[in-house]
PDB file of N, CA, C and O in Angstrom, chain B, residues numbered from 101:
ATOM      1  N   MET B 101     -49.578 -50.806  24.278  1.00  0.00           N
ATOM      2  CA  MET B 101     -49.464 -49.374  24.314  1.00  0.00           C
ATOM      3  C   MET B 101     -49.613 -48.937  25.768  1.00  0.00           C
ATOM      4  O   MET B 101     -50.555 -49.349  26.445  1.00  0.00           O
ATOM      5  N   LEU B 102     -48.699 -48.116  26.250  1.00  0.00           N
ATOM      6  CA  LEU B 102     -48.807 -47.536  27.587  1.00  0.00           C
ATOM      7  C   LEU B 102     -49.451 -46.167  27.460  1.00  0.00           C
ATOM      8  O   LEU B 102     -48.939 -45.297  26.756  1.00  0.00           O
ATOM      9  N   ALA B 103     -50.558 -45.978  28.133  1.00  0.00           N
ATOM     10  CA  ALA B 103     -51.299 -44.720  28.007  1.00  0.00           C
ATOM     11  C   ALA B 103     -51.883 -44.328  29.363  1.00  0.00           C
ATOM     12  O   ALA B 103     -52.929 -44.843  29.757  1.00  0.00           O
ATOM     13  N   PRO B 104     -51.216 -43.418  30.083  1.00  0.00           N
ATOM     14  CA  PRO B 104     -51.773 -43.008  31.369  1.00  0.00           C
ATOM     15  C   PRO B 104     -53.108 -42.289  31.220  1.00  0.00           C
ATOM     16  O   PRO B 104     -53.902 -42.253  32.159  1.00  0.00           O
ATOM     17  N   TYR B 105     -53.357 -41.719  30.051  1.00  0.00           N
ATOM     18  CA  TYR B 105     -54.633 -41.045  29.792  1.00  0.00           C
ATOM     19  C   TYR B 105     -55.376 -41.846  28.729  1.00  0.00           C
ATOM     20  O   TYR B 105     -54.997 -41.837  27.558  1.00  0.00           O
ATOM     21  N   PHE B 106     -56.432 -42.535  29.142  1.00  0.00           N
ATOM     22  CA  PHE B 106     -57.216 -43.348  28.216  1.00  0.00           C
ATOM     23  C   PHE B 106     -58.648 -43.367  28.717  1.00  0.00           C
ATOM     24  O   PHE B 106     -58.906 -43.179  29.905  1.00  0.00           O
ATOM     25  N   ALA B 107     -59.567 -43.594  27.806  1.00  0.00           N
ATOM     26  CA  ALA B 107     -60.998 -43.579  28.141  1.00  0.00           C
ATOM     27  C   ALA B 107     -61.268 -44.445  29.373  1.00  0.00           C
ATOM     28  O   ALA B 107     -60.742 -45.554  29.473  1.00  0.00           O
ATOM     29  N   PRO B 108     -62.054 -43.966  30.280  1.00  0.00           N
ATOM     30  CA  PRO B 108     -62.951 -42.815  30.272  1.00  0.00           C
ATOM     31  C   PRO B 108     -62.379 -41.542  30.890  1.00  0.00           C
ATOM     32  O   PRO B 108     -63.147 -40.695  31.346  1.00  0.00           O
ATOM     33  N   ASP B 109     -61.061 -41.381  30.921  1.00  0.00           N
ATOM     34  CA  ASP B 109     -60.453 -40.143  31.414  1.00  0.00           C
ATOM     35  C   ASP B 109     -60.886 -38.989  30.518  1.00  0.00           C
ATOM     36  O   ASP B 109     -60.952 -39.139  29.298  1.00  0.00           O
ATOM     37  N   ALA B 110     -61.183 -37.840  31.119  1.00  0.00           N
ATOM     38  CA  ALA B 110     -61.682 -36.696  30.362  1.00  0.00           C
ATOM     39  C   ALA B 110     -60.587 -35.720  29.939  1.00  0.00           C
ATOM     40  O   ALA B 110     -60.903 -34.658  29.403  1.00  0.00           O
ATOM     41  N   SER B 111     -59.313 -36.041  30.161  1.00  0.00           N
ATOM     42  CA  SER B 111     -58.239 -35.120  29.788  1.00  0.00           C
ATOM     43  C   SER B 111     -58.009 -35.129  28.276  1.00  0.00           C
ATOM     44  O   SER B 111     -58.430 -36.053  27.580  1.00  0.00           O
ATOM     45  N   VAL B 112     -57.336 -34.091  27.778  1.00  0.00           N
ATOM     46  CA  VAL B 112     -57.092 -33.936  26.350  1.00  0.00           C
ATOM     47  C   VAL B 112     -56.226 -35.073  25.807  1.00  0.00           C
ATOM     48  O   VAL B 112     -56.442 -35.527  24.683  1.00  0.00           O
ATOM     49  N   GLY B 113     -55.262 -35.534  26.581  1.00  0.00           N
ATOM     50  CA  GLY B 113     -54.382 -36.613  26.142  1.00  0.00           C
ATOM     51  C   GLY B 113     -55.122 -37.905  25.831  1.00  0.00           C
ATOM     52  O   GLY B 113     -54.634 -38.738  25.067  1.00  0.00           O
ATOM     53  N   THR B 114     -56.284 -38.069  26.413  1.00  0.00           N
ATOM     54  CA  THR B 114     -57.094 -39.261  26.173  1.00  0.00           C
ATOM     55  C   THR B 114     -57.482 -39.371  24.713  1.00  0.00           C
ATOM     56  O   THR B 114     -57.480 -40.467  24.151  1.00  0.00           O
ATOM     57  N   ARG B 115     -57.810 -38.269  24.101  1.00  0.00           N
ATOM     58  CA  ARG B 115     -58.236 -38.297  22.688  1.00  0.00           C
ATOM     59  C   ARG B 115     -57.134 -38.843  21.787  1.00  0.00           C
ATOM     60  O   ARG B 115     -57.407 -39.625  20.876  1.00  0.00           O
ATOM     61  N   ARG B 116     -55.909 -38.444  22.032  1.00  0.00           N
ATOM     62  CA  ARG B 116     -54.792 -38.922  21.204  1.00  0.00           C
ATOM     63  C   ARG B 116     -54.574 -40.418  21.398  1.00  0.00           C
ATOM     64  O   ARG B 116     -54.429 -41.155  20.423  1.00  0.00           O
ATOM     65  N   SER B 117     -54.550 -40.865  22.635  1.00  0.00           N
ATOM     66  CA  SER B 117     -54.345 -42.290  22.921  1.00  0.00           C
ATOM     67  C   SER B 117     -55.471 -43.134  22.348  1.00  0.00           C
ATOM     68  O   SER B 117     -55.228 -44.182  21.750  1.00  0.00           O
ATOM     69  N   LEU B 118     -56.680 -42.685  22.529  1.00  0.00           N
ATOM     70  CA  LEU B 118     -57.850 -43.410  22.030  1.00  0.00           C
ATOM     71  C   LEU B 118     -57.852 -43.466  20.511  1.00  0.00           C
ATOM     72  O   LEU B 118     -58.134 -44.512  19.927  1.00  0.00           O
ATOM     73  N   SER B 119     -57.541 -42.356  19.876  1.00  0.00           N
ATOM     74  CA  SER B 119     -57.500 -42.312  18.407  1.00  0.00           C
ATOM     75  C   SER B 119     -56.428 -43.242  17.856  1.00  0.00           C
ATOM     76  O   SER B 119     -56.673 -43.946  16.876  1.00  0.00           O
ATOM     77  N   LEU B 120     -55.245 -43.259  18.463  1.00  0.00           N
ATOM     78  CA  LEU B 120     -54.170 -44.122  17.998  1.00  0.00           C
ATOM     79  C   LEU B 120     -54.543 -45.595  18.169  1.00  0.00           C
ATOM     80  O   LEU B 120     -54.338 -46.394  17.255  1.00  0.00           O
ATOM     81  N   ALA B 121     -55.080 -45.955  19.314  1.00  0.00           N
ATOM     82  CA  ALA B 121     -55.464 -47.352  19.556  1.00  0.00           C
ATOM     83  C   ALA B 121     -56.521 -47.802  18.548  1.00  0.00           C
ATOM     84  O   ALA B 121     -56.420 -48.893  17.986  1.00  0.00           O
ATOM     85  N   ASN B 122     -57.530 -46.970  18.319  1.00  0.00           N
ATOM     86  CA  ASN B 122     -58.582 -47.314  17.357  1.00  0.00           C
ATOM     87  C   ASN B 122     -58.043 -47.368  15.929  1.00  0.00           C
ATOM     88  O   ASN B 122     -58.420 -48.252  15.159  1.00  0.00           O
ATOM     89  N   TYR B 123     -57.176 -46.442  15.572  1.00  0.00           N
ATOM     90  CA  TYR B 123     -56.573 -46.414  14.240  1.00  0.00           C
ATOM     91  C   TYR B 123     -55.822 -47.711  13.964  1.00  0.00           C
ATOM     92  O   TYR B 123     -55.997 -48.327  12.913  1.00  0.00           O
ATOM     93  N   LEU B 124     -54.990 -48.120  14.910  1.00  0.00           N
ATOM     94  CA  LEU B 124     -54.217 -49.347  14.729  1.00  0.00           C
ATOM     95  C   LEU B 124     -55.120 -50.578  14.666  1.00  0.00           C
ATOM     96  O   LEU B 124     -54.895 -51.472  13.849  1.00  0.00           O
ATOM     97  N   ALA B 125     -56.132 -50.628  15.517  1.00  0.00           N
ATOM     98  CA  ALA B 125     -57.064 -51.765  15.516  1.00  0.00           C
ATOM     99  C   ALA B 125     -57.828 -51.844  14.198  1.00  0.00           C
ATOM    100  O   ALA B 125     -58.057 -52.934  13.673  1.00  0.00           O
ATOM    101  N   ASP B 126     -58.218 -50.700  13.669  1.00  0.00           N
ATOM    102  CA  ASP B 126     -58.941 -50.672  12.385  1.00  0.00           C
ATOM    103  C   ASP B 126     -58.079 -51.186  11.233  1.00  0.00           C
ATOM    104  O   ASP B 126     -58.603 -51.646  10.219  1.00  0.00           O
ATOM    105  N   ARG B 127     -56.768 -51.107  11.389  1.00  0.00           N
ATOM    106  CA  ARG B 127     -55.851 -51.546  10.334  1.00  0.00           C
ATOM    107  C   ARG B 127     -55.279 -52.939  10.589  1.00  0.00           C
ATOM    108  O   ARG B 127     -54.283 -53.333   9.983  1.00  0.00           O
ATOM    109  N   GLY B 128     -55.922 -53.673  11.490  1.00  0.00           N
ATOM    110  CA  GLY B 128     -55.567 -55.068  11.702  1.00  0.00           C
ATOM    111  C   GLY B 128     -54.536 -55.347  12.775  1.00  0.00           C
ATOM    112  O   GLY B 128     -54.146 -56.500  12.961  1.00  0.00           O
ATOM    113  N   TRP B 129     -54.087 -54.334  13.480  1.00  0.00           N
ATOM    114  CA  TRP B 129     -53.112 -54.545  14.548  1.00  0.00           C
ATOM    115  C   TRP B 129     -53.828 -55.087  15.783  1.00  0.00           C
ATOM    116  O   TRP B 129     -54.989 -54.760  16.029  1.00  0.00           O
ATOM    117  N   HIS B 130     -53.137 -55.907  16.548  1.00  0.00           N
ATOM    118  CA  HIS B 130     -53.639 -56.351  17.846  1.00  0.00           C
ATOM    119  C   HIS B 130     -53.178 -55.315  18.860  1.00  0.00           C
ATOM    120  O   HIS B 130     -51.976 -55.151  19.069  1.00  0.00           O
ATOM    121  N   VAL B 131     -54.107 -54.618  19.489  1.00  0.00           N
ATOM    122  CA  VAL B 131     -53.761 -53.511  20.391  1.00  0.00           C
ATOM    123  C   VAL B 131     -54.207 -53.840  21.812  1.00  0.00           C
ATOM    124  O   VAL B 131     -55.370 -54.163  22.054  1.00  0.00           O
ATOM    125  N   ASP B 132     -53.265 -53.753  22.743  1.00  0.00           N
ATOM    126  CA  ASP B 132     -53.554 -53.824  24.170  1.00  0.00           C
ATOM    127  C   ASP B 132     -53.074 -52.530  24.794  1.00  0.00           C
ATOM    128  O   ASP B 132     -51.949 -52.098  24.546  1.00  0.00           O
ATOM    129  N   VAL B 133     -53.916 -51.911  25.599  1.00  0.00           N
ATOM    130  CA  VAL B 133     -53.583 -50.650  26.253  1.00  0.00           C
ATOM    131  C   VAL B 133     -53.439 -50.912  27.749  1.00  0.00           C
ATOM    132  O   VAL B 133     -54.323 -51.498  28.373  1.00  0.00           O
ATOM    133  N   VAL B 134     -52.319 -50.474  28.317  1.00  0.00           N
ATOM    134  CA  VAL B 134     -52.118 -50.525  29.765  1.00  0.00           C
ATOM    135  C   VAL B 134     -52.303 -49.101  30.264  1.00  0.00           C
ATOM    136  O   VAL B 134     -51.602 -48.187  29.829  1.00  0.00           O
ATOM    137  N   THR B 135     -53.239 -48.917  31.170  1.00  0.00           N
ATOM    138  CA  THR B 135     -53.571 -47.585  31.666  1.00  0.00           C
ATOM    139  C   THR B 135     -53.883 -47.652  33.156  1.00  0.00           C
ATOM    140  O   THR B 135     -53.842 -48.729  33.750  1.00  0.00           O
ATOM    141  N   VAL B 136     -54.189 -46.523  33.755  1.00  0.00           N
ATOM    142  CA  VAL B 136     -54.444 -46.465  35.198  1.00  0.00           C
ATOM    143  C   VAL B 136     -55.830 -47.015  35.531  1.00  0.00           C
ATOM    144  O   VAL B 136     -56.713 -47.072  34.675  1.00  0.00           O
ATOM    145  N   ALA B 137     -56.001 -47.413  36.777  1.00  0.00           N
ATOM    146  CA  ALA B 137     -57.285 -47.909  37.262  1.00  0.00           C
ATOM    147  C   ALA B 137     -58.318 -46.779  37.240  1.00  0.00           C
ATOM    148  O   ALA B 137     -57.974 -45.606  37.386  1.00  0.00           O
ATOM    149  N   LYS B 138     -59.562 -47.145  37.059  1.00  0.00           N
ATOM    150  CA  LYS B 138     -60.618 -46.128  37.030  1.00  0.00           C
ATOM    151  C   LYS B 138     -60.659 -45.332  38.333  1.00  0.00           C
ATOM    152  O   LYS B 138     -61.022 -44.156  38.324  1.00  0.00           O
ATOM    153  N   SER B 139     -60.298 -45.946  39.434  1.00  0.00           N
ATOM    154  CA  SER B 139     -60.307 -45.239  40.720  1.00  0.00           C
ATOM    155  C   SER B 139     -59.228 -44.150  40.786  1.00  0.00           C
ATOM    156  O   SER B 139     -59.285 -43.285  41.660  1.00  0.00           O
ATOM    157  N   ASP B 140     -58.246 -44.179  39.875  1.00  0.00           N
ATOM    158  CA  ASP B 140     -57.178 -43.181  39.851  1.00  0.00           C
ATOM    159  C   ASP B 140     -57.420 -42.056  38.850  1.00  0.00           C
ATOM    160  O   ASP B 140     -56.564 -41.189  38.675  1.00  0.00           O
ATOM    161  N   ILE B 141     -58.569 -42.063  38.196  1.00  0.00           N
ATOM    162  CA  ILE B 141     -58.891 -41.025  37.209  1.00  0.00           C
ATOM    163  C   ILE B 141     -59.540 -39.849  37.921  1.00  0.00           C
ATOM    164  O   ILE B 141     -60.485 -40.013  38.693  1.00  0.00           O
ATOM    165  N   TYR B 142     -59.011 -38.652  37.645  1.00  0.00           N
ATOM    166  CA  TYR B 142     -59.505 -37.446  38.310  1.00  0.00           C
ATOM    167  C   TYR B 142     -60.834 -36.974  37.704  1.00  0.00           C
ATOM    168  O   TYR B 142     -61.794 -36.735  38.436  1.00  0.00           O
ATOM    169  N   LEU B 143     -60.895 -36.839  36.377  1.00  0.00           N
ATOM    170  CA  LEU B 143     -62.118 -36.417  35.693  1.00  0.00           C
ATOM    171  C   LEU B 143     -62.555 -37.501  34.716  1.00  0.00           C
ATOM    172  O   LEU B 143     -61.764 -37.963  33.893  1.00  0.00           O
ATOM    173  N   MET B 144     -63.809 -37.898  34.811  1.00  0.00           N
ATOM    174  CA  MET B 144     -64.309 -38.959  33.939  1.00  0.00           C
ATOM    175  C   MET B 144     -65.253 -38.411  32.880  1.00  0.00           C
ATOM    176  O   MET B 144     -66.052 -37.510  33.134  1.00  0.00           O
ATOM    177  N   ASP B 145     -65.136 -38.983  31.682  1.00  0.00           N
ATOM    178  CA  ASP B 145     -66.067 -38.710  30.594  1.00  0.00           C
ATOM    179  C   ASP B 145     -66.922 -39.976  30.460  1.00  0.00           C
ATOM    180  O   ASP B 145     -66.433 -41.015  30.016  1.00  0.00           O
ATOM    181  N   ALA B 146     -68.157 -39.887  30.835  1.00  0.00           N
ATOM    182  CA  ALA B 146     -69.015 -41.071  30.927  1.00  0.00           C
ATOM    183  C   ALA B 146     -69.251 -41.768  29.589  1.00  0.00           C
ATOM    184  O   ALA B 146     -69.680 -42.922  29.575  1.00  0.00           O
ATOM    185  N   THR B 147     -68.984 -41.104  28.467  1.00  0.00           N
ATOM    186  CA  THR B 147     -69.273 -41.723  27.169  1.00  0.00           C
ATOM    187  C   THR B 147     -68.038 -42.085  26.355  1.00  0.00           C
ATOM    188  O   THR B 147     -68.166 -42.789  25.354  1.00  0.00           O
ATOM    189  N   SER B 148     -66.855 -41.635  26.740  1.00  0.00           N
ATOM    190  CA  SER B 148     -65.668 -41.872  25.900  1.00  0.00           C
ATOM    191  C   SER B 148     -65.315 -43.354  25.791  1.00  0.00           C
ATOM    192  O   SER B 148     -64.750 -43.776  24.782  1.00  0.00           O
ATOM    193  N   HIS B 149     -65.636 -44.144  26.802  1.00  0.00           N
ATOM    194  CA  HIS B 149     -65.324 -45.574  26.723  1.00  0.00           C
ATOM    195  C   HIS B 149     -66.132 -46.271  25.635  1.00  0.00           C
ATOM    196  O   HIS B 149     -65.765 -47.358  25.189  1.00  0.00           O
ATOM    197  N   LEU B 150     -67.225 -45.655  25.208  1.00  0.00           N
ATOM    198  CA  LEU B 150     -68.032 -46.228  24.128  1.00  0.00           C
ATOM    199  C   LEU B 150     -67.332 -46.104  22.779  1.00  0.00           C
ATOM    200  O   LEU B 150     -67.702 -46.787  21.824  1.00  0.00           O
ATOM    201  N   SER B 151     -66.321 -45.235  22.696  1.00  0.00           N
ATOM    202  CA  SER B 151     -65.584 -45.021  21.455  1.00  0.00           C
ATOM    203  C   SER B 151     -64.445 -46.015  21.257  1.00  0.00           C
ATOM    204  O   SER B 151     -63.831 -46.031  20.191  1.00  0.00           O
ATOM    205  N   VAL B 152     -64.152 -46.833  22.243  1.00  0.00           N
ATOM    206  CA  VAL B 152     -63.056 -47.803  22.139  1.00  0.00           C
ATOM    207  C   VAL B 152     -63.521 -48.969  21.268  1.00  0.00           C
ATOM    208  O   VAL B 152     -64.556 -49.583  21.525  1.00  0.00           O
ATOM    209  N   GLU B 153     -62.727 -49.260  20.227  1.00  0.00           N
ATOM    210  CA  GLU B 153     -63.047 -50.395  19.350  1.00  0.00           C
ATOM    211  C   GLU B 153     -63.070 -51.683  20.175  1.00  0.00           C
ATOM    212  O   GLU B 153     -62.265 -51.844  21.093  1.00  0.00           O
ATOM    213  N   PRO B 154     -63.983 -52.598  19.856  1.00  0.00           N
ATOM    214  CA  PRO B 154     -64.067 -53.841  20.638  1.00  0.00           C
ATOM    215  C   PRO B 154     -62.801 -54.698  20.562  1.00  0.00           C
ATOM    216  O   PRO B 154     -62.564 -55.524  21.443  1.00  0.00           O
ATOM    217  N   GLU B 155     -61.996 -54.514  19.529  1.00  0.00           N
ATOM    218  CA  GLU B 155     -60.765 -55.284  19.369  1.00  0.00           C
ATOM    219  C   GLU B 155     -59.641 -54.804  20.291  1.00  0.00           C
ATOM    220  O   GLU B 155     -58.645 -55.506  20.464  1.00  0.00           O
ATOM    221  N   VAL B 156     -59.790 -53.626  20.878  1.00  0.00           N
ATOM    222  CA  VAL B 156     -58.752 -53.040  21.730  1.00  0.00           C
ATOM    223  C   VAL B 156     -58.896 -53.605  23.144  1.00  0.00           C
ATOM    224  O   VAL B 156     -59.942 -53.460  23.778  1.00  0.00           O
ATOM    225  N   GLY B 157     -57.829 -54.251  23.629  1.00  0.00           N
ATOM    226  CA  GLY B 157     -57.828 -54.744  25.010  1.00  0.00           C
ATOM    227  C   GLY B 157     -57.345 -53.655  25.943  1.00  0.00           C
ATOM    228  O   GLY B 157     -56.305 -53.042  25.702  1.00  0.00           O
ATOM    229  N   VAL B 158     -58.089 -53.411  27.002  1.00  0.00           N
ATOM    230  CA  VAL B 158     -57.714 -52.374  27.969  1.00  0.00           C
ATOM    231  C   VAL B 158     -57.421 -53.054  29.305  1.00  0.00           C
ATOM    232  O   VAL B 158     -58.265 -53.762  29.855  1.00  0.00           O
ATOM    233  N   HIS B 159     -56.215 -52.828  29.812  1.00  0.00           N
ATOM    234  CA  HIS B 159     -55.781 -53.422  31.068  1.00  0.00           C
ATOM    235  C   HIS B 159     -55.473 -52.291  32.042  1.00  0.00           C
ATOM    236  O   HIS B 159     -54.640 -51.430  31.757  1.00  0.00           O
ATOM    237  N   ARG B 160     -56.136 -52.294  33.177  1.00  0.00           N
ATOM    238  CA  ARG B 160     -55.992 -51.214  34.156  1.00  0.00           C
ATOM    239  C   ARG B 160     -55.154 -51.669  35.337  1.00  0.00           C
ATOM    240  O   ARG B 160     -55.334 -52.767  35.863  1.00  0.00           O
ATOM    241  N   VAL B 161     -54.233 -50.802  35.742  1.00  0.00           N
ATOM    242  CA  VAL B 161     -53.351 -51.082  36.881  1.00  0.00           C
ATOM    243  C   VAL B 161     -53.358 -49.878  37.820  1.00  0.00           C
ATOM    244  O   VAL B 161     -53.586 -48.754  37.373  1.00  0.00           O
ATOM    245  N   PRO B 162     -53.113 -50.094  39.112  1.00  0.00           N
ATOM    246  CA  PRO B 162     -53.045 -48.960  40.044  1.00  0.00           C
ATOM    247  C   PRO B 162     -51.891 -48.034  39.672  1.00  0.00           C
ATOM    248  O   PRO B 162     -50.849 -48.490  39.202  1.00  0.00           O
ATOM    249  N   SER B 163     -52.076 -46.756  39.881  1.00  0.00           N
ATOM    250  CA  SER B 163     -51.018 -45.791  39.563  1.00  0.00           C
ATOM    251  C   SER B 163     -50.257 -45.396  40.827  1.00  0.00           C
ATOM    252  O   SER B 163     -50.678 -45.688  41.946  1.00  0.00           O
ATOM    253  N   VAL B 164     -49.138 -44.731  40.619  1.00  0.00           N
ATOM    254  CA  VAL B 164     -48.305 -44.248  41.713  1.00  0.00           C
ATOM    255  C   VAL B 164     -48.246 -42.733  41.612  1.00  0.00           C
ATOM    256  O   VAL B 164     -48.026 -42.191  40.529  1.00  0.00           O
ATOM    257  N   ASP B 165     -48.440 -42.054  42.719  1.00  0.00           N
ATOM    258  CA  ASP B 165     -48.370 -40.594  42.734  1.00  0.00           C
ATOM    259  C   ASP B 165     -46.903 -40.186  42.861  1.00  0.00           C
ATOM    260  O   ASP B 165     -46.355 -40.149  43.962  1.00  0.00           O
ATOM    261  N   LEU B 166     -46.268 -39.878  41.715  1.00  0.00           N
ATOM    262  CA  LEU B 166     -44.847 -39.540  41.714  1.00  0.00           C
ATOM    263  C   LEU B 166     -44.559 -38.204  42.379  1.00  0.00           C
ATOM    264  O   LEU B 166     -43.480 -38.019  42.941  1.00  0.00           O
ATOM    265  N   VAL B 167     -45.500 -37.270  42.327  1.00  0.00           N
ATOM    266  CA  VAL B 167     -45.294 -35.961  42.938  1.00  0.00           C
ATOM    267  C   VAL B 167     -45.200 -36.115  44.445  1.00  0.00           C
ATOM    268  O   VAL B 167     -44.317 -35.533  45.074  1.00  0.00           O
ATOM    269  N   GLU B 168     -46.091 -36.884  45.024  1.00  0.00           N
ATOM    270  CA  GLU B 168     -46.065 -37.081  46.466  1.00  0.00           C
ATOM    271  C   GLU B 168     -44.812 -37.841  46.897  1.00  0.00           C
ATOM    272  O   GLU B 168     -44.250 -37.564  47.956  1.00  0.00           O
ATOM    273  N   LYS B 169     -44.378 -38.793  46.084  1.00  0.00           N
ATOM    274  CA  LYS B 169     -43.165 -39.553  46.393  1.00  0.00           C
ATOM    275  C   LYS B 169     -41.951 -38.627  46.415  1.00  0.00           C
ATOM    276  O   LYS B 169     -41.095 -38.759  47.291  1.00  0.00           O
ATOM    277  N   ARG B 170     -41.862 -37.698  45.470  1.00  0.00           N
ATOM    278  CA  ARG B 170     -40.730 -36.777  45.402  1.00  0.00           C
ATOM    279  C   ARG B 170     -40.727 -35.828  46.595  1.00  0.00           C
ATOM    280  O   ARG B 170     -39.670 -35.537  47.153  1.00  0.00           O
ATOM    281  N   SER B 171     -41.898 -35.347  46.986  1.00  0.00           N
ATOM    282  CA  SER B 171     -41.956 -34.361  48.084  1.00  0.00           C
ATOM    283  C   SER B 171     -41.545 -34.985  49.413  1.00  0.00           C
ATOM    284  O   SER B 171     -41.188 -34.270  50.350  1.00  0.00           O
ATOM    285  N   GLY B 172     -41.593 -36.319  49.501  1.00  0.00           N
ATOM    286  CA  GLY B 172     -41.206 -36.987  50.733  1.00  0.00           C
ATOM    287  C   GLY B 172     -39.706 -37.176  50.879  1.00  0.00           C
ATOM    288  O   GLY B 172     -39.236 -37.647  51.915  1.00  0.00           O
ATOM    289  N   LEU B 173     -38.946 -36.808  49.839  1.00  0.00           N
ATOM    290  CA  LEU B 173     -37.487 -36.995  49.902  1.00  0.00           C
ATOM    291  C   LEU B 173     -36.834 -36.018  50.844  1.00  0.00           C
ATOM    292  O   LEU B 173     -35.615 -36.041  51.011  1.00  0.00           O
TER     293      LEU B 173
END
């Protein structure tokens, strides 16, 4: 699952991604989430990562600022 907003991000989109990942894991699916590195998160929710099911694999990668890339054109 590709989810730019995932725990511990504090944005509203995080709740949807987190709920879907947990829902699928609870029903026996193998779930891996690819999301941004913690250093790229603007607002952090210190407790939301505790809601991630242990079966959910979370893989963090550096993000790219697309807005800044466009403004340089």
